[in-house]
MARMAR-550330 format. One record per residue (C-alpha): residue number from 1; chain; x, y, z. Coordinates in steps of 0.2 Angstrom, whole numbers, plus 5000, padded with zeros to 4 digits. Example, Ala and Ser with C-alpha at 12.3 -4.5 7.8 and 13.67 -1.06 7.14 Angstrom:
MARMAR-550330
seq 1&mol A&X 5062&Y 4978&Z 5039
seq 2&mol A&X 5068&Y 4995&Z 5036
end
This chain:
MARMAR-550330
seq 1&mol A&X 5332&Y 5233&Z 5200
seq 2&mol A&X 5339&Y 5244&Z 5208
seq 3&mol A&X 5340&Y 5249&Z 5224
seq 4&mol A&X 5350&Y 5262&Z 5234
seq 5&mol A&X 5364&Y 5253&Z 5249
seq 6&mol A&X 5374&Y 5267&Z 5261
seq 7&mol A&X 5387&Y 5261&Z 5271
seq 8&mol A&X 5387&Y 5271&Z 5289
seq 9&mol A&X 5406&Y 5276&Z 5295
seq 10&mol A&X 5407&Y 5277&Z 5314
seq 11&mol A&X 5419&Y 5281&Z 5327
seq 12&mol A&X 5414&Y 5270&Z 5342
seq 13&mol A&X 5419&Y 5275&Z 5358
seq 14&mol A&X 5416&Y 5267&Z 5376
seq 15&mol A&X 5399&Y 5278&Z 5378
seq 16&mol A&X 5387&Y 5265&Z 5373
seq 17&mol A&X 5374&Y 5277&Z 5374
seq 18&mol A&X 5383&Y 5292&Z 5364
seq 19&mol A&X 5386&Y 5277&Z 5349
seq 20&mol A&X 5368&Y 5275&Z 5348
seq 21&mol A&X 5364&Y 5290&Z 5347
seq 22&mol A&X 5379&Y 5295&Z 5330
seq 23&mol A&X 5372&Y 5279&Z 5323
seq 24&mol A&X 5353&Y 5284&Z 5322
seq 25&mol A&X 5358&Y 5301&Z 5316
seq 26&mol A&X 5366&Y 5294&Z 5301
seq 27&mol A&X 5354&Y 5279&Z 5297
seq 28&mol A&X 5340&Y 5295&Z 5297
seq 29&mol A&X 5353&Y 5305&Z 5288
seq 30&mol A&X 5354&Y 5289&Z 5274
seq 31&mol A&X 5337&Y 5287&Z 5273
seq 32&mol A&X 5335&Y 5306&Z 5267
seq 33&mol A&X 5346&Y 5301&Z 5253
seq 34&mol A&X 5335&Y 5288&Z 5247
seq 35&mol A&X 5345&Y 5272&Z 5256
seq 36&mol A&X 5335&Y 5257&Z 5255
seq 37&mol A&X 5345&Y 5248&Z 5264
seq 38&mol A&X 5359&Y 5252&Z 5275
seq 39&mol A&X 5373&Y 5245&Z 5283
seq 40&mol A&X 5384&Y 5250&Z 5302
seq 41&mol A&X 5401&Y 5243&Z 5304
seq 42&mol A&X 5408&Y 5231&Z 5315
seq 43&mol A&X 5406&Y 5235&Z 5334
seq 44&mol A&X 5393&Y 5247&Z 5327
seq 45&mol A&X 5391&Y 5257&Z 5345
seq 46&mol A&X 5402&Y 5254&Z 5358
seq 47&mol A&X 5424&Y 5248&Z 5357
seq 48&mol A&X 5429&Y 5247&Z 5373
seq 49&mol A&X 5450&Y 5245&Z 5379
seq 50&mol A&X 5452&Y 5226&Z 5378
seq 51&mol A&X 5453&Y 5217&Z 5395
seq 52&mol A&X 5441&Y 5229&Z 5405
seq 53&mol A&X 5427&Y 5221&Z 5407
seq 54&mol A&X 5412&Y 5212&Z 5399
seq 55&mol A&X 5403&Y 5224&Z 5386
seq 56&mol A&X 5386&Y 5231&Z 5391
seq 57&mol A&X 5371&Y 5223&Z 5386
seq 58&mol A&X 5369&Y 5228&Z 5367
seq 59&mol A&X 5350&Y 5225&Z 5370
seq 60&mol A&X 5345&Y 5244&Z 5370
seq 61&mol A&X 5355&Y 5246&Z 5353
seq 62&mol A&X 5346&Y 5233&Z 5344
seq 63&mol A&X 5327&Y 5236&Z 5350
seq 64&mol A&X 5332&Y 5254&Z 5343
seq 65&mol A&X 5339&Y 5249&Z 5327
seq 66&mol A&X 5321&Y 5236&Z 5324
seq 67&mol A&X 5311&Y 5251&Z 5328
seq 68&mol A&X 5322&Y 5262&Z 5316
seq 69&mol A&X 5319&Y 5249&Z 5302
seq 70&mol A&X 5299&Y 5248&Z 5304
seq 71&mol A&X 5298&Y 5267&Z 5306
seq 72&mol A&X 5309&Y 5271&Z 5290
seq 73&mol A&X 5303&Y 5255&Z 5281
seq 74&mol A&X 5322&Y 5251&Z 5278
seq 75&mol A&X 5333&Y 5236&Z 5279
seq 76&mol A&X 5345&Y 5238&Z 5290
seq 77&mol A&X 5363&Y 5228&Z 5295
seq 78&mol A&X 5368&Y 5229&Z 5312
seq 79&mol A&X 5388&Y 5226&Z 5308
seq 80&mol A&X 5392&Y 5217&Z 5323
seq 81&mol A&X 5388&Y 5218&Z 5341
seq 82&mol A&X 5394&Y 5208&Z 5354
seq 83&mol A&X 5382&Y 5194&Z 5362
seq 84&mol A&X 5387&Y 5183&Z 5379
seq 85&mol A&X 5393&Y 5166&Z 5373
seq 86&mol A&X 5399&Y 5152&Z 5383
seq 87&mol A&X 5414&Y 5152&Z 5394
seq 88&mol A&X 5412&Y 5172&Z 5398
seq 89&mol A&X 5414&Y 5176&Z 5383
seq 90&mol A&X 5406&Y 5187&Z 5371
seq 91&mol A&X 5401&Y 5181&Z 5352
seq 92&mol A&X 5404&Y 5195&Z 5337
seq 93&mol A&X 5387&Y 5193&Z 5329
seq 94&mol A&X 5382&Y 5203&Z 5314
seq 95&mol A&X 5362&Y 5204&Z 5313
seq 96&mol A&X 5349&Y 5207&Z 5299
seq 97&mol A&X 5333&Y 5218&Z 5301
seq 98&mol A&X 5319&Y 5219&Z 5289
seq 99&mol A&X 5307&Y 5234&Z 5285
seq 100&mol A&X 5296&Y 5229&Z 5299
seq 101&mol A&X 5308&Y 5227&Z 5310
seq 102&mol A&X 5312&Y 5209&Z 5315
seq 103&mol A&X 5329&Y 5202&Z 5315
seq 104&mol A&X 5328&Y 5190&Z 5299
seq 105&mol A&X 5345&Y 5183&Z 5300
seq 106&mol A&X 5362&Y 5186&Z 5313
seq 107&mol A&X 5380&Y 5178&Z 5310
seq 108&mol A&X 5393&Y 5175&Z 5320
seq 109&mol A&X 5410&Y 5180&Z 5315
seq 110&mol A&X 5417&Y 5164&Z 5312
seq 111&mol A&X 5437&Y 5168&Z 5309
seq 112&mol A&X 5447&Y 5177&Z 5325
seq 113&mol A&X 5459&Y 5192&Z 5325
seq 114&mol A&X 5475&Y 5184&Z 5333
seq 115&mol A&X 5489&Y 5192&Z 5325
seq 116&mol A&X 5506&Y 5201&Z 5331
seq 117&mol A&X 5512&Y 5214&Z 5318
seq 118&mol A&X 5529&Y 5219&Z 5312
seq 119&mol A&X 5527&Y 5236&Z 5321
seq 120&mol A&X 5523&Y 5227&Z 5338
seq 121&mol A&X 5506&Y 5228&Z 5337
seq 122&mol A&X 5497&Y 5214&Z 5345
seq 123&mol A&X 5477&Y 5207&Z 5345
seq 124&mol A&X 5469&Y 5192&Z 5353
seq 125&mol A&X 5452&Y 5194&Z 5347
seq 126&mol A&X 5450&Y 5174&Z 5353
seq 127&mol A&X 5452&Y 5178&Z 5373
seq 128&mol A&X 5436&Y 5187&Z 5374
seq 129&mol A&X 5426&Y 5180&Z 5359
seq 130&mol A&X 5420&Y 5164&Z 5354
seq 131&mol A&X 5420&Y 5159&Z 5336
seq 132&mol A&X 5405&Y 5156&Z 5326
seq 133&mol A&X 5404&Y 5139&Z 5314
seq 134&mol A&X 5389&Y 5144&Z 5304
seq 135&mol A&X 5392&Y 5153&Z 5288
seq 136&mol A&X 5374&Y 5163&Z 5283
seq 137&mol A&X 5365&Y 5170&Z 5268
seq 138&mol A&X 5347&Y 5180&Z 5270
seq 139&mol A&X 5335&Y 5181&Z 5258
seq 140&mol A&X 5332&Y 5202&Z 5253
seq 141&mol A&X 5319&Y 5208&Z 5242
seq 142&mol A&X 5334&Y 5213&Z 5231
seq 143&mol A&X 5343&Y 5197&Z 5232
seq 144&mol A&X 5352&Y 5186&Z 5244
seq 145&mol A&X 5367&Y 5192&Z 5257
seq 146&mol A&X 5382&Y 5183&Z 5261
seq 147&mol A&X 5387&Y 5190&Z 5278
seq 148&mol A&X 5404&Y 5188&Z 5284
seq 149&mol A&X 5413&Y 5201&Z 5297
seq 150&mol A&X 5429&Y 5209&Z 5294
seq 151&mol A&X 5444&Y 5198&Z 5297
seq 152&mol A&X 5431&Y 5186&Z 5287
seq 153&mol A&X 5438&Y 5195&Z 5275
seq 154&mol A&X 5454&Y 5186&Z 5271
seq 155&mol A&X 5449&Y 5167&Z 5272
seq 156&mol A&X 5442&Y 5167&Z 5253
seq 157&mol A&X 5434&Y 5149&Z 5254
seq 158&mol A&X 5419&Y 5156&Z 5266
seq 159&mol A&X 5417&Y 5169&Z 5251
seq 160&mol A&X 5417&Y 5155&Z 5239
seq 161&mol A&X 5404&Y 5145&Z 5248
seq 162&mol A&X 5391&Y 5158&Z 5251
seq 163&mol A&X 5392&Y 5163&Z 5232
seq 164&mol A&X 5391&Y 5146&Z 5226
seq 165&mol A&X 5375&Y 5145&Z 5236
seq 166&mol A&X 5368&Y 5159&Z 5230
seq 167&mol A&X 5372&Y 5174&Z 5239
seq 168&mol A&X 5371&Y 5192&Z 5227
seq 169&mol A&X 5380&Y 5203&Z 5240
seq 170&mol A&X 5394&Y 5201&Z 5253
seq 171&mol A&X 5393&Y 5212&Z 5269
seq 172&mol A&X 5411&Y 5215&Z 5278
seq 173&mol A&X 5408&Y 5226&Z 5292
seq 174&mol A&X 5424&Y 5230&Z 5298
seq 175&mol A&X 5435&Y 5239&Z 5311
seq 176&mol A&X 5452&Y 5235&Z 5301
seq 177&mol A&X 5468&Y 5243&Z 5309
seq 178&mol A&X 5478&Y 5256&Z 5299
seq 179&mol A&X 5491&Y 5246&Z 5296
seq 180&mol A&X 5483&Y 5230&Z 5288
seq 181&mol A&X 5471&Y 5242&Z 5281
seq 182&mol A&X 5484&Y 5252&Z 5273
seq 183&mol A&X 5491&Y 5237&Z 5263
seq 184&mol A&X 5476&Y 5225&Z 5260
seq 185&mol A&X 5457&Y 5235&Z 5263
seq 186&mol A&X 5454&Y 5237&Z 5243
seq 187&mol A&X 5464&Y 5223&Z 5237
seq 188&mol A&X 5454&Y 5211&Z 5247
seq 189&mol A&X 5437&Y 5218&Z 5246
seq 190&mol A&X 5440&Y 5222&Z 5229
seq 191&mol A&X 5446&Y 5203&Z 5227
seq 192&mol A&X 5431&Y 5197&Z 5234
seq 193&mol A&X 5419&Y 5204&Z 5222
seq 194&mol A&X 5428&Y 5200&Z 5205
seq 195&mol A&X 5430&Y 5181&Z 5211
seq 196&mol A&X 5412&Y 5181&Z 5216
seq 197&mol A&X 5405&Y 5190&Z 5203
seq 198&mol A&X 5396&Y 5199&Z 5218
seq 199&mol A&X 5393&Y 5218&Z 5226
seq 200&mol A&X 5401&Y 5219&Z 5243
seq 201&mol A&X 5397&Y 5231&Z 5257
seq 202&mol A&X 5409&Y 5235&Z 5271
seq 203&mol A&X 5408&Y 5250&Z 5282
seq 204&mol A&X 5421&Y 5254&Z 5293
seq 205&mol A&X 5427&Y 5261&Z 5309
seq 206&mol A&X 5436&Y 5275&Z 5312
seq 207&mol A&X 5450&Y 5284&Z 5320
seq 208&mol A&X 5455&Y 5281&Z 5337
seq 209&mol A&X 5447&Y 5272&Z 5348
seq 210&mol A&X 5449&Y 5267&Z 5367
seq 211&mol A&X 5467&Y 5258&Z 5372
seq 212&mol A&X 5476&Y 5266&Z 5359
seq 213&mol A&X 5467&Y 5258&Z 5344
seq 214&mol A&X 5468&Y 5267&Z 5327
seq 215&mol A&X 5454&Y 5259&Z 5313
seq 216&mol A&X 5457&Y 5264&Z 5296
seq 217&mol A&X 5441&Y 5270&Z 5288
seq 218&mol A&X 5439&Y 5269&Z 5270
seq 219&mol A&X 5422&Y 5262&Z 5269
seq 220&mol A&X 5418&Y 5253&Z 5251
seq 221&mol A&X 5404&Y 5250&Z 5240
seq 222&mol A&X 5411&Y 5238&Z 5226
seq 223&mol A&X 5402&Y 5233&Z 5211
seq 224&mol A&X 5402&Y 5214&Z 5204
seq 225&mol A&X 5418&Y 5219&Z 5191
seq 226&mol A&X 5428&Y 5225&Z 5206
seq 227&mol A&X 5426&Y 5245&Z 5202
seq 228&mol A&X 5424&Y 5255&Z 5219
seq 229&mol A&X 5408&Y 5263&Z 5217
seq 230&mol A&X 5409&Y 5273&Z 5232
seq 231&mol A&X 5418&Y 5276&Z 5245
seq 232&mol A&X 5423&Y 5287&Z 5262
seq 233&mol A&X 5436&Y 5295&Z 5269
seq 234&mol A&X 5450&Y 5288&Z 5281
seq 235&mol A&X 5447&Y 5298&Z 5294
seq 236&mol A&X 5428&Y 5306&Z 5296
seq 237&mol A&X 5413&Y 5300&Z 5301
seq 238&mol A&X 5399&Y 5299&Z 5289
seq 239&mol A&X 5390&Y 5290&Z 5276
seq 240&mol A&X 5391&Y 5284&Z 5257
seq 241&mol A&X 5380&Y 5278&Z 5245
seq 242&mol A&X 5377&Y 5269&Z 5227
seq 243&mol A&X 5364&Y 5265&Z 5217
seq 244&mol A&X 5365&Y 5243&Z 5216
seq 245&mol A&X 5360&Y 5239&Z 5200
seq 246&mol A&X 5356&Y 5222&Z 5201
seq 247&mol A&X 5358&Y 5217&Z 5184
seq 248&mol A&X 5377&Y 5219&Z 5185
seq 249&mol A&X 5378&Y 5205&Z 5195
seq 250&mol A&X 5373&Y 5193&Z 5182
seq 251&mol A&X 5383&Y 5204&Z 5169
seq 252&mol A&X 5400&Y 5203&Z 5176
seq 253&mol A&X 5396&Y 5182&Z 5179
seq 254&mol A&X 5392&Y 5179&Z 5163
seq 255&mol A&X 5409&Y 5186&Z 5154
seq 256&mol A&X 5418&Y 5179&Z 5168
seq 257&mol A&X 5408&Y 5163&Z 5174
seq 258&mol A&X 5421&Y 5155&Z 5186
seq 259&mol A&X 5407&Y 5151&Z 5198
seq 260&mol A&X 5402&Y 5136&Z 5184
seq 261&mol A&X 5419&Y 5133&Z 5184
seq 262&mol A&X 5425&Y 5127&Z 5201
seq 263&mol A&X 5430&Y 5109&Z 5199
seq 264&mol A&X 5434&Y 5095&Z 5213
seq 265&mol A&X 5454&Y 5092&Z 5214
seq 266&mol A&X 5465&Y 5083&Z 5226
seq 267&mol A&X 5483&Y 5087&Z 5232
seq 268&mol A&X 5495&Y 5075&Z 5229
seq 269&mol A&X 5511&Y 5076&Z 5240
seq 270&mol A&X 5522&Y 5069&Z 5225
seq 271&mol A&X 5517&Y 5080&Z 5214
seq 272&mol A&X 5531&Y 5087&Z 5211
seq 273&mol A&X 5541&Y 5070&Z 5209
seq 274&mol A&X 5531&Y 5063&Z 5195
seq 275&mol A&X 5537&Y 5073&Z 5178
end
């Protein structure tokens, strides 16, 4: 079975209405290129300077995407929006919309980006975001999608769990920093594809954002054998597409059937002293 997937690369700012309009234009353009499944990045419509107050409601943006999916008869992944959560925080939520405009699955980002980099960059996502605690797989017409967001990509056990539960595709919408993206973006995404025999869809933010934040771009679509089959530039918004051949999933898993070779094991603290 084949279909055309698209990743839309965006440059979200602090005007949600402008972000919605840009996303809509690119969704329509992706459909003109034949896309059946279209993905938007993390923080798809809006990025503000951290600490500048509560984000605006994403309800209108979600309604717009539902209407687009219904009108254009496509499946659409909103990479993430910030939804109200407990303790005056938000959850970083990814939503999957079917071709009737229905939200068929949502996933709240589990792993939060609390890091201090060598160059002095500091991020504390957990100060404003409440982490999720549930892995999510959604059925699509072409197979099953394992839903994740950005920093999750550094936690391989999440992806192994999704693949072992039947995921054929993995979504990794992101707003990766330039520093970490330059070092790790390509290798992490290719690794998640290779070790699980899955297609990976990774739509990304690019360019400069409020609060002196800079994102890496390079939206990717990766095949189950690890080949990058579509890639965006570093700093330009736009669309990448690729024809997805679902037979390639079984082909990769047949050649390297590692999903069948997982074993239960224990860790022995004294292992180094037993020989």
